[in-house]
C-alpha positions in Angstrom: 87.0 60.8 -88.6 84.8 60.4 -85.7 83.9 57.5 -83.3 81.2 56.6 -80.9 81.2 54.2 -78.0 78.9 52.8 -75.3 80.1 52.6 -71.7 77.5 50.3 -70.0 78.8 50.8 -66.5 78.0 54.5 -66.7 74.8 54.1 -68.7 75.5 57.1 -71.0 76.3 57.6 -74.7 79.6 59.3 -75.5 79.9 61.0 -78.8 83.4 62.2 -79.6 84.7 63.9 -82.8 88.2 64.1 -83.8 89.3 67.7 -83.4 92.3 69.9 -83.8 95.1 70.4 -81.5 93.0 72.8 -79.4 90.7 70.0 -78.3 87.4 71.3 -79.8 86.2 67.8 -80.4 86.5 66.9 -76.8 84.6 70.0 -75.7 81.8 69.2 -78.2 81.4 65.6 -76.9 81.3 66.9 -73.3 78.6 69.4 -74.1 76.5 66.7 -75.7 76.8 64.6 -72.6 75.8 67.5 -70.3 72.8 68.3 -72.5 71.5 64.7 -72.4 71.8 64.7 -68.6 70.0 68.0 -68.3 67.1 66.7 -70.3 66.9 63.7 -68.0 67.0 65.9 -64.9 64.2 68.1 -66.3 62.0 65.2 -67.2 62.6 63.7 -63.7 61.7 67.0 -62.0 58.5 67.3 -64.2 57.5 63.8 -63.3 58.1 64.5 -59.6 56.0 67.6 -59.7 53.1 65.8 -61.4 53.4 63.0 -59.0 53.4 65.3 -56.0 50.4 67.3 -57.4 48.3 64.1 -57.9 49.3 62.8 -54.4 48.3 66.1 -52.8 45.0 66.0 -54.6 44.2 62.4 -53.5 45.4 63.1 -49.9 43.2 66.2 -49.9 40.2 64.2 -51.1 40.8 61.5 -48.5 41.1 64.1 -45.8 37.9 65.8 -46.8 36.2 62.4 -47.1 37.5 61.4 -43.6 36.4 64.7 -42.1 33.0 64.4 -43.6 32.7 60.8 -42.3 33.6 62.0 -38.8 30.9 64.7 -39.0 28.2 62.3 -40.2 29.1 59.8 -37.4 29.0 62.5 -34.8 25.6 63.7 -36.1 24.2 60.2 -36.0 25.4 59.7 -32.5 23.8 62.9 -31.3 20.4 62.3 -33.1 20.0 58.6 -32.5 19.7 58.1 -28.8 20.0 54.7 -27.1 16.7 52.8 -27.6 14.9 50.8 -25.0 13.0 49.1 -27.8 13.4 49.0 -31.6 10.5 48.5 -34.0 11.0 47.6 -37.6 8.2 49.1 -39.7 6.8 47.4 -42.8 7.5 50.6 -44.8 11.3 50.2 -44.2 11.6 52.7 -41.3 13.3 51.9 -38.0 11.5 53.4 -34.9 13.4 53.6 -31.7 11.6 53.8 -28.4 13.7 56.3 -26.4 13.5 57.2 -22.8 11.3 60.3 -22.6 14.0 62.0 -20.5 16.6 61.3 -23.0 14.9 62.5 -26.2 16.9 64.7 -28.5 14.6 67.8 -27.9 16.0 68.0 -24.4 19.6 68.5 -25.7 18.8 72.2 -26.1 20.7 74.3 -23.6 17.6 76.0 -22.5 16.0 72.7 -21.7 18.7 71.4 -19.5 17.3 69.9 -16.3 13.9 70.5 -17.6 11.1 68.6 -15.8 8.6 67.0 -18.2 5.0 67.6 -17.2 3.1 64.4 -17.9 -0.3 65.9 -17.3 -1.7 69.4 -17.5 -1.9 71.3 -14.2 -5.1 73.1 -15.1 -8.6 71.7 -15.2 -9.7 70.4 -18.6 -12.7 68.8 -20.0 -12.0 65.5 -21.7 -14.3 63.5 -23.9 -13.4 60.0 -23.0 -15.6 58.7 -25.7 -13.3 60.0 -28.4 -10.7 57.5 -29.3 -8.0 58.0 -32.0 -8.8 56.1 -35.2 -5.5 56.9 -36.9 -2.6 54.4 -36.7 0.9 55.0 -37.9 2.4 52.3 -40.2 5.1 51.4 -37.7 2.4 50.8 -35.0 1.3 47.7 -37.0 4.6 46.1 -36.0 4.5 47.0 -32.3 4.2 49.7 -29.7 6.5 51.7 -27.5 6.4 51.0 -23.7 5.2 53.6 -21.3 7.8 56.2 -20.5 9.3 56.2 -23.9 8.7 58.2 -27.1 8.8 56.8 -30.7 11.5 58.4 -32.8 12.4 57.4 -36.3 16.0 56.4 -36.6 18.1 58.7 -38.8 20.2 56.8 -41.3 23.5 57.8 -43.0 21.6 58.2 -46.3 19.2 60.7 -44.8 22.1 63.0 -43.9 23.9 62.5 -47.2 20.8 63.5 -49.1 20.8 66.9 -47.5 22.5 69.9 -49.2 25.1 69.8 -46.4 25.7 68.2 -43.1 25.1 71.5 -41.4 21.7 72.1 -43.0 20.3 68.6 -42.2 17.1 68.8 -40.3 16.7 72.4 -41.0 14.4 73.9 -43.5 14.6 77.3 -45.2 11.3 78.9 -44.5 11.7 81.6 -47.1 13.1 79.3 -49.8 15.6 80.0 -52.5 13.6 83.0 -53.9 13.0 84.5 -50.6 9.2 84.1 -50.6 6.7 81.8 -49.0 3.1 81.1 -49.6 0.8 80.0 -46.9 -2.9 79.2 -46.3 -4.4 78.2 -43.1 -7.1 78.7 -40.5 -6.4 80.5 -37.2 -9.1 80.0 -34.5 -9.8 82.9 -32.1 -7.5 83.1 -29.1 -10.4 83.6 -26.7 -11.3 81.2 -25.2 -7.8 79.7 -25.1 -7.1 76.4 -26.9 -5.6 73.5 -25.1 -5.2 71.2 -28.0 -6.2 70.5 -31.6 -7.1 67.6 -33.9 -7.7 67.3 -37.6 -7.3 65.3 -40.7 -4.8 66.1 -43.4 -5.0 64.6 -46.9 -1.9 64.8 -49.0 -1.5 63.2 -52.5 0.6 63.6 -55.6 2.7 66.4 -54.1 5.1 67.9 -56.7 7.9 70.1 -55.6 10.9 71.5 -57.4 14.5 71.0 -56.0 14.4 74.4 -54.3 10.8 74.1 -53.0 9.2 72.9 -49.8 5.6 71.9 -49.3 4.0 71.3 -45.8 0.6 70.5 -44.4 0.5 70.5 -40.7 -1.4 71.3 -37.5 0.4 73.9 -35.5 -0.2 74.9 -31.9 1.7 78.0 -30.9 2.1 80.6 -28.2 3.5 84.1 -28.6 4.9 86.1 -25.8 6.4 89.3 -27.1 9.3 88.3 -29.3 9.4 84.7 -28.0 7.5 82.1 -30.1 6.8 78.5 -29.2 5.3 76.1 -31.7 4.4 72.4 -31.8 3.5 71.1 -35.2 2.5 67.7 -36.7 1.9 66.8 -40.2 3.5 66.1 -43.5 6.4 67.8 -45.3 7.9 67.3 -48.7 
């Protein structure tokens, strides 16, 4: 005849069967106790492994998020220079009037200690009667003081919309399929050109996610393998 009992202070179930003189019943009850404890240990280990795996994933995501946040803040700090004056445009943009000697273009190593030439050193013929008729939207809200350049402030969303932080502000000229289609007018190089002006009309531009469309005026100079360009226009 068998018996069972509950020992609350040890929090375990004891199952004992009456055995013969060799004590087989005691051995059976002992094996049942060890088996129950083994199952609990295995369940505890599995739970611990799952917990550690989930914790590692969350910590990894937080580390990646923190690293990305640091990169974004560092890029914003490098691109957005201290402004002497700030203008809020009616289209939602923020334009900073930055000291001309502190503009981001001069951060390039080759332009270190570069002296900005405020006027051409060669003789030119200017038509004083020609006045610009175009006005940027932000200019309706104010103007930058002399000695500063207007620069649209880069926002966090601008950077996050890029494919990657490293590719922000850079365009793939060849595109995803390795090809590019262009159309333009190149004036003769003789006599030399000292400037350009023109009108660009852009409307209902449609581009696919891997496409880039641009309409611009480009002034360039080529000296062997060195190329220098200044362009102004619209890009989508």
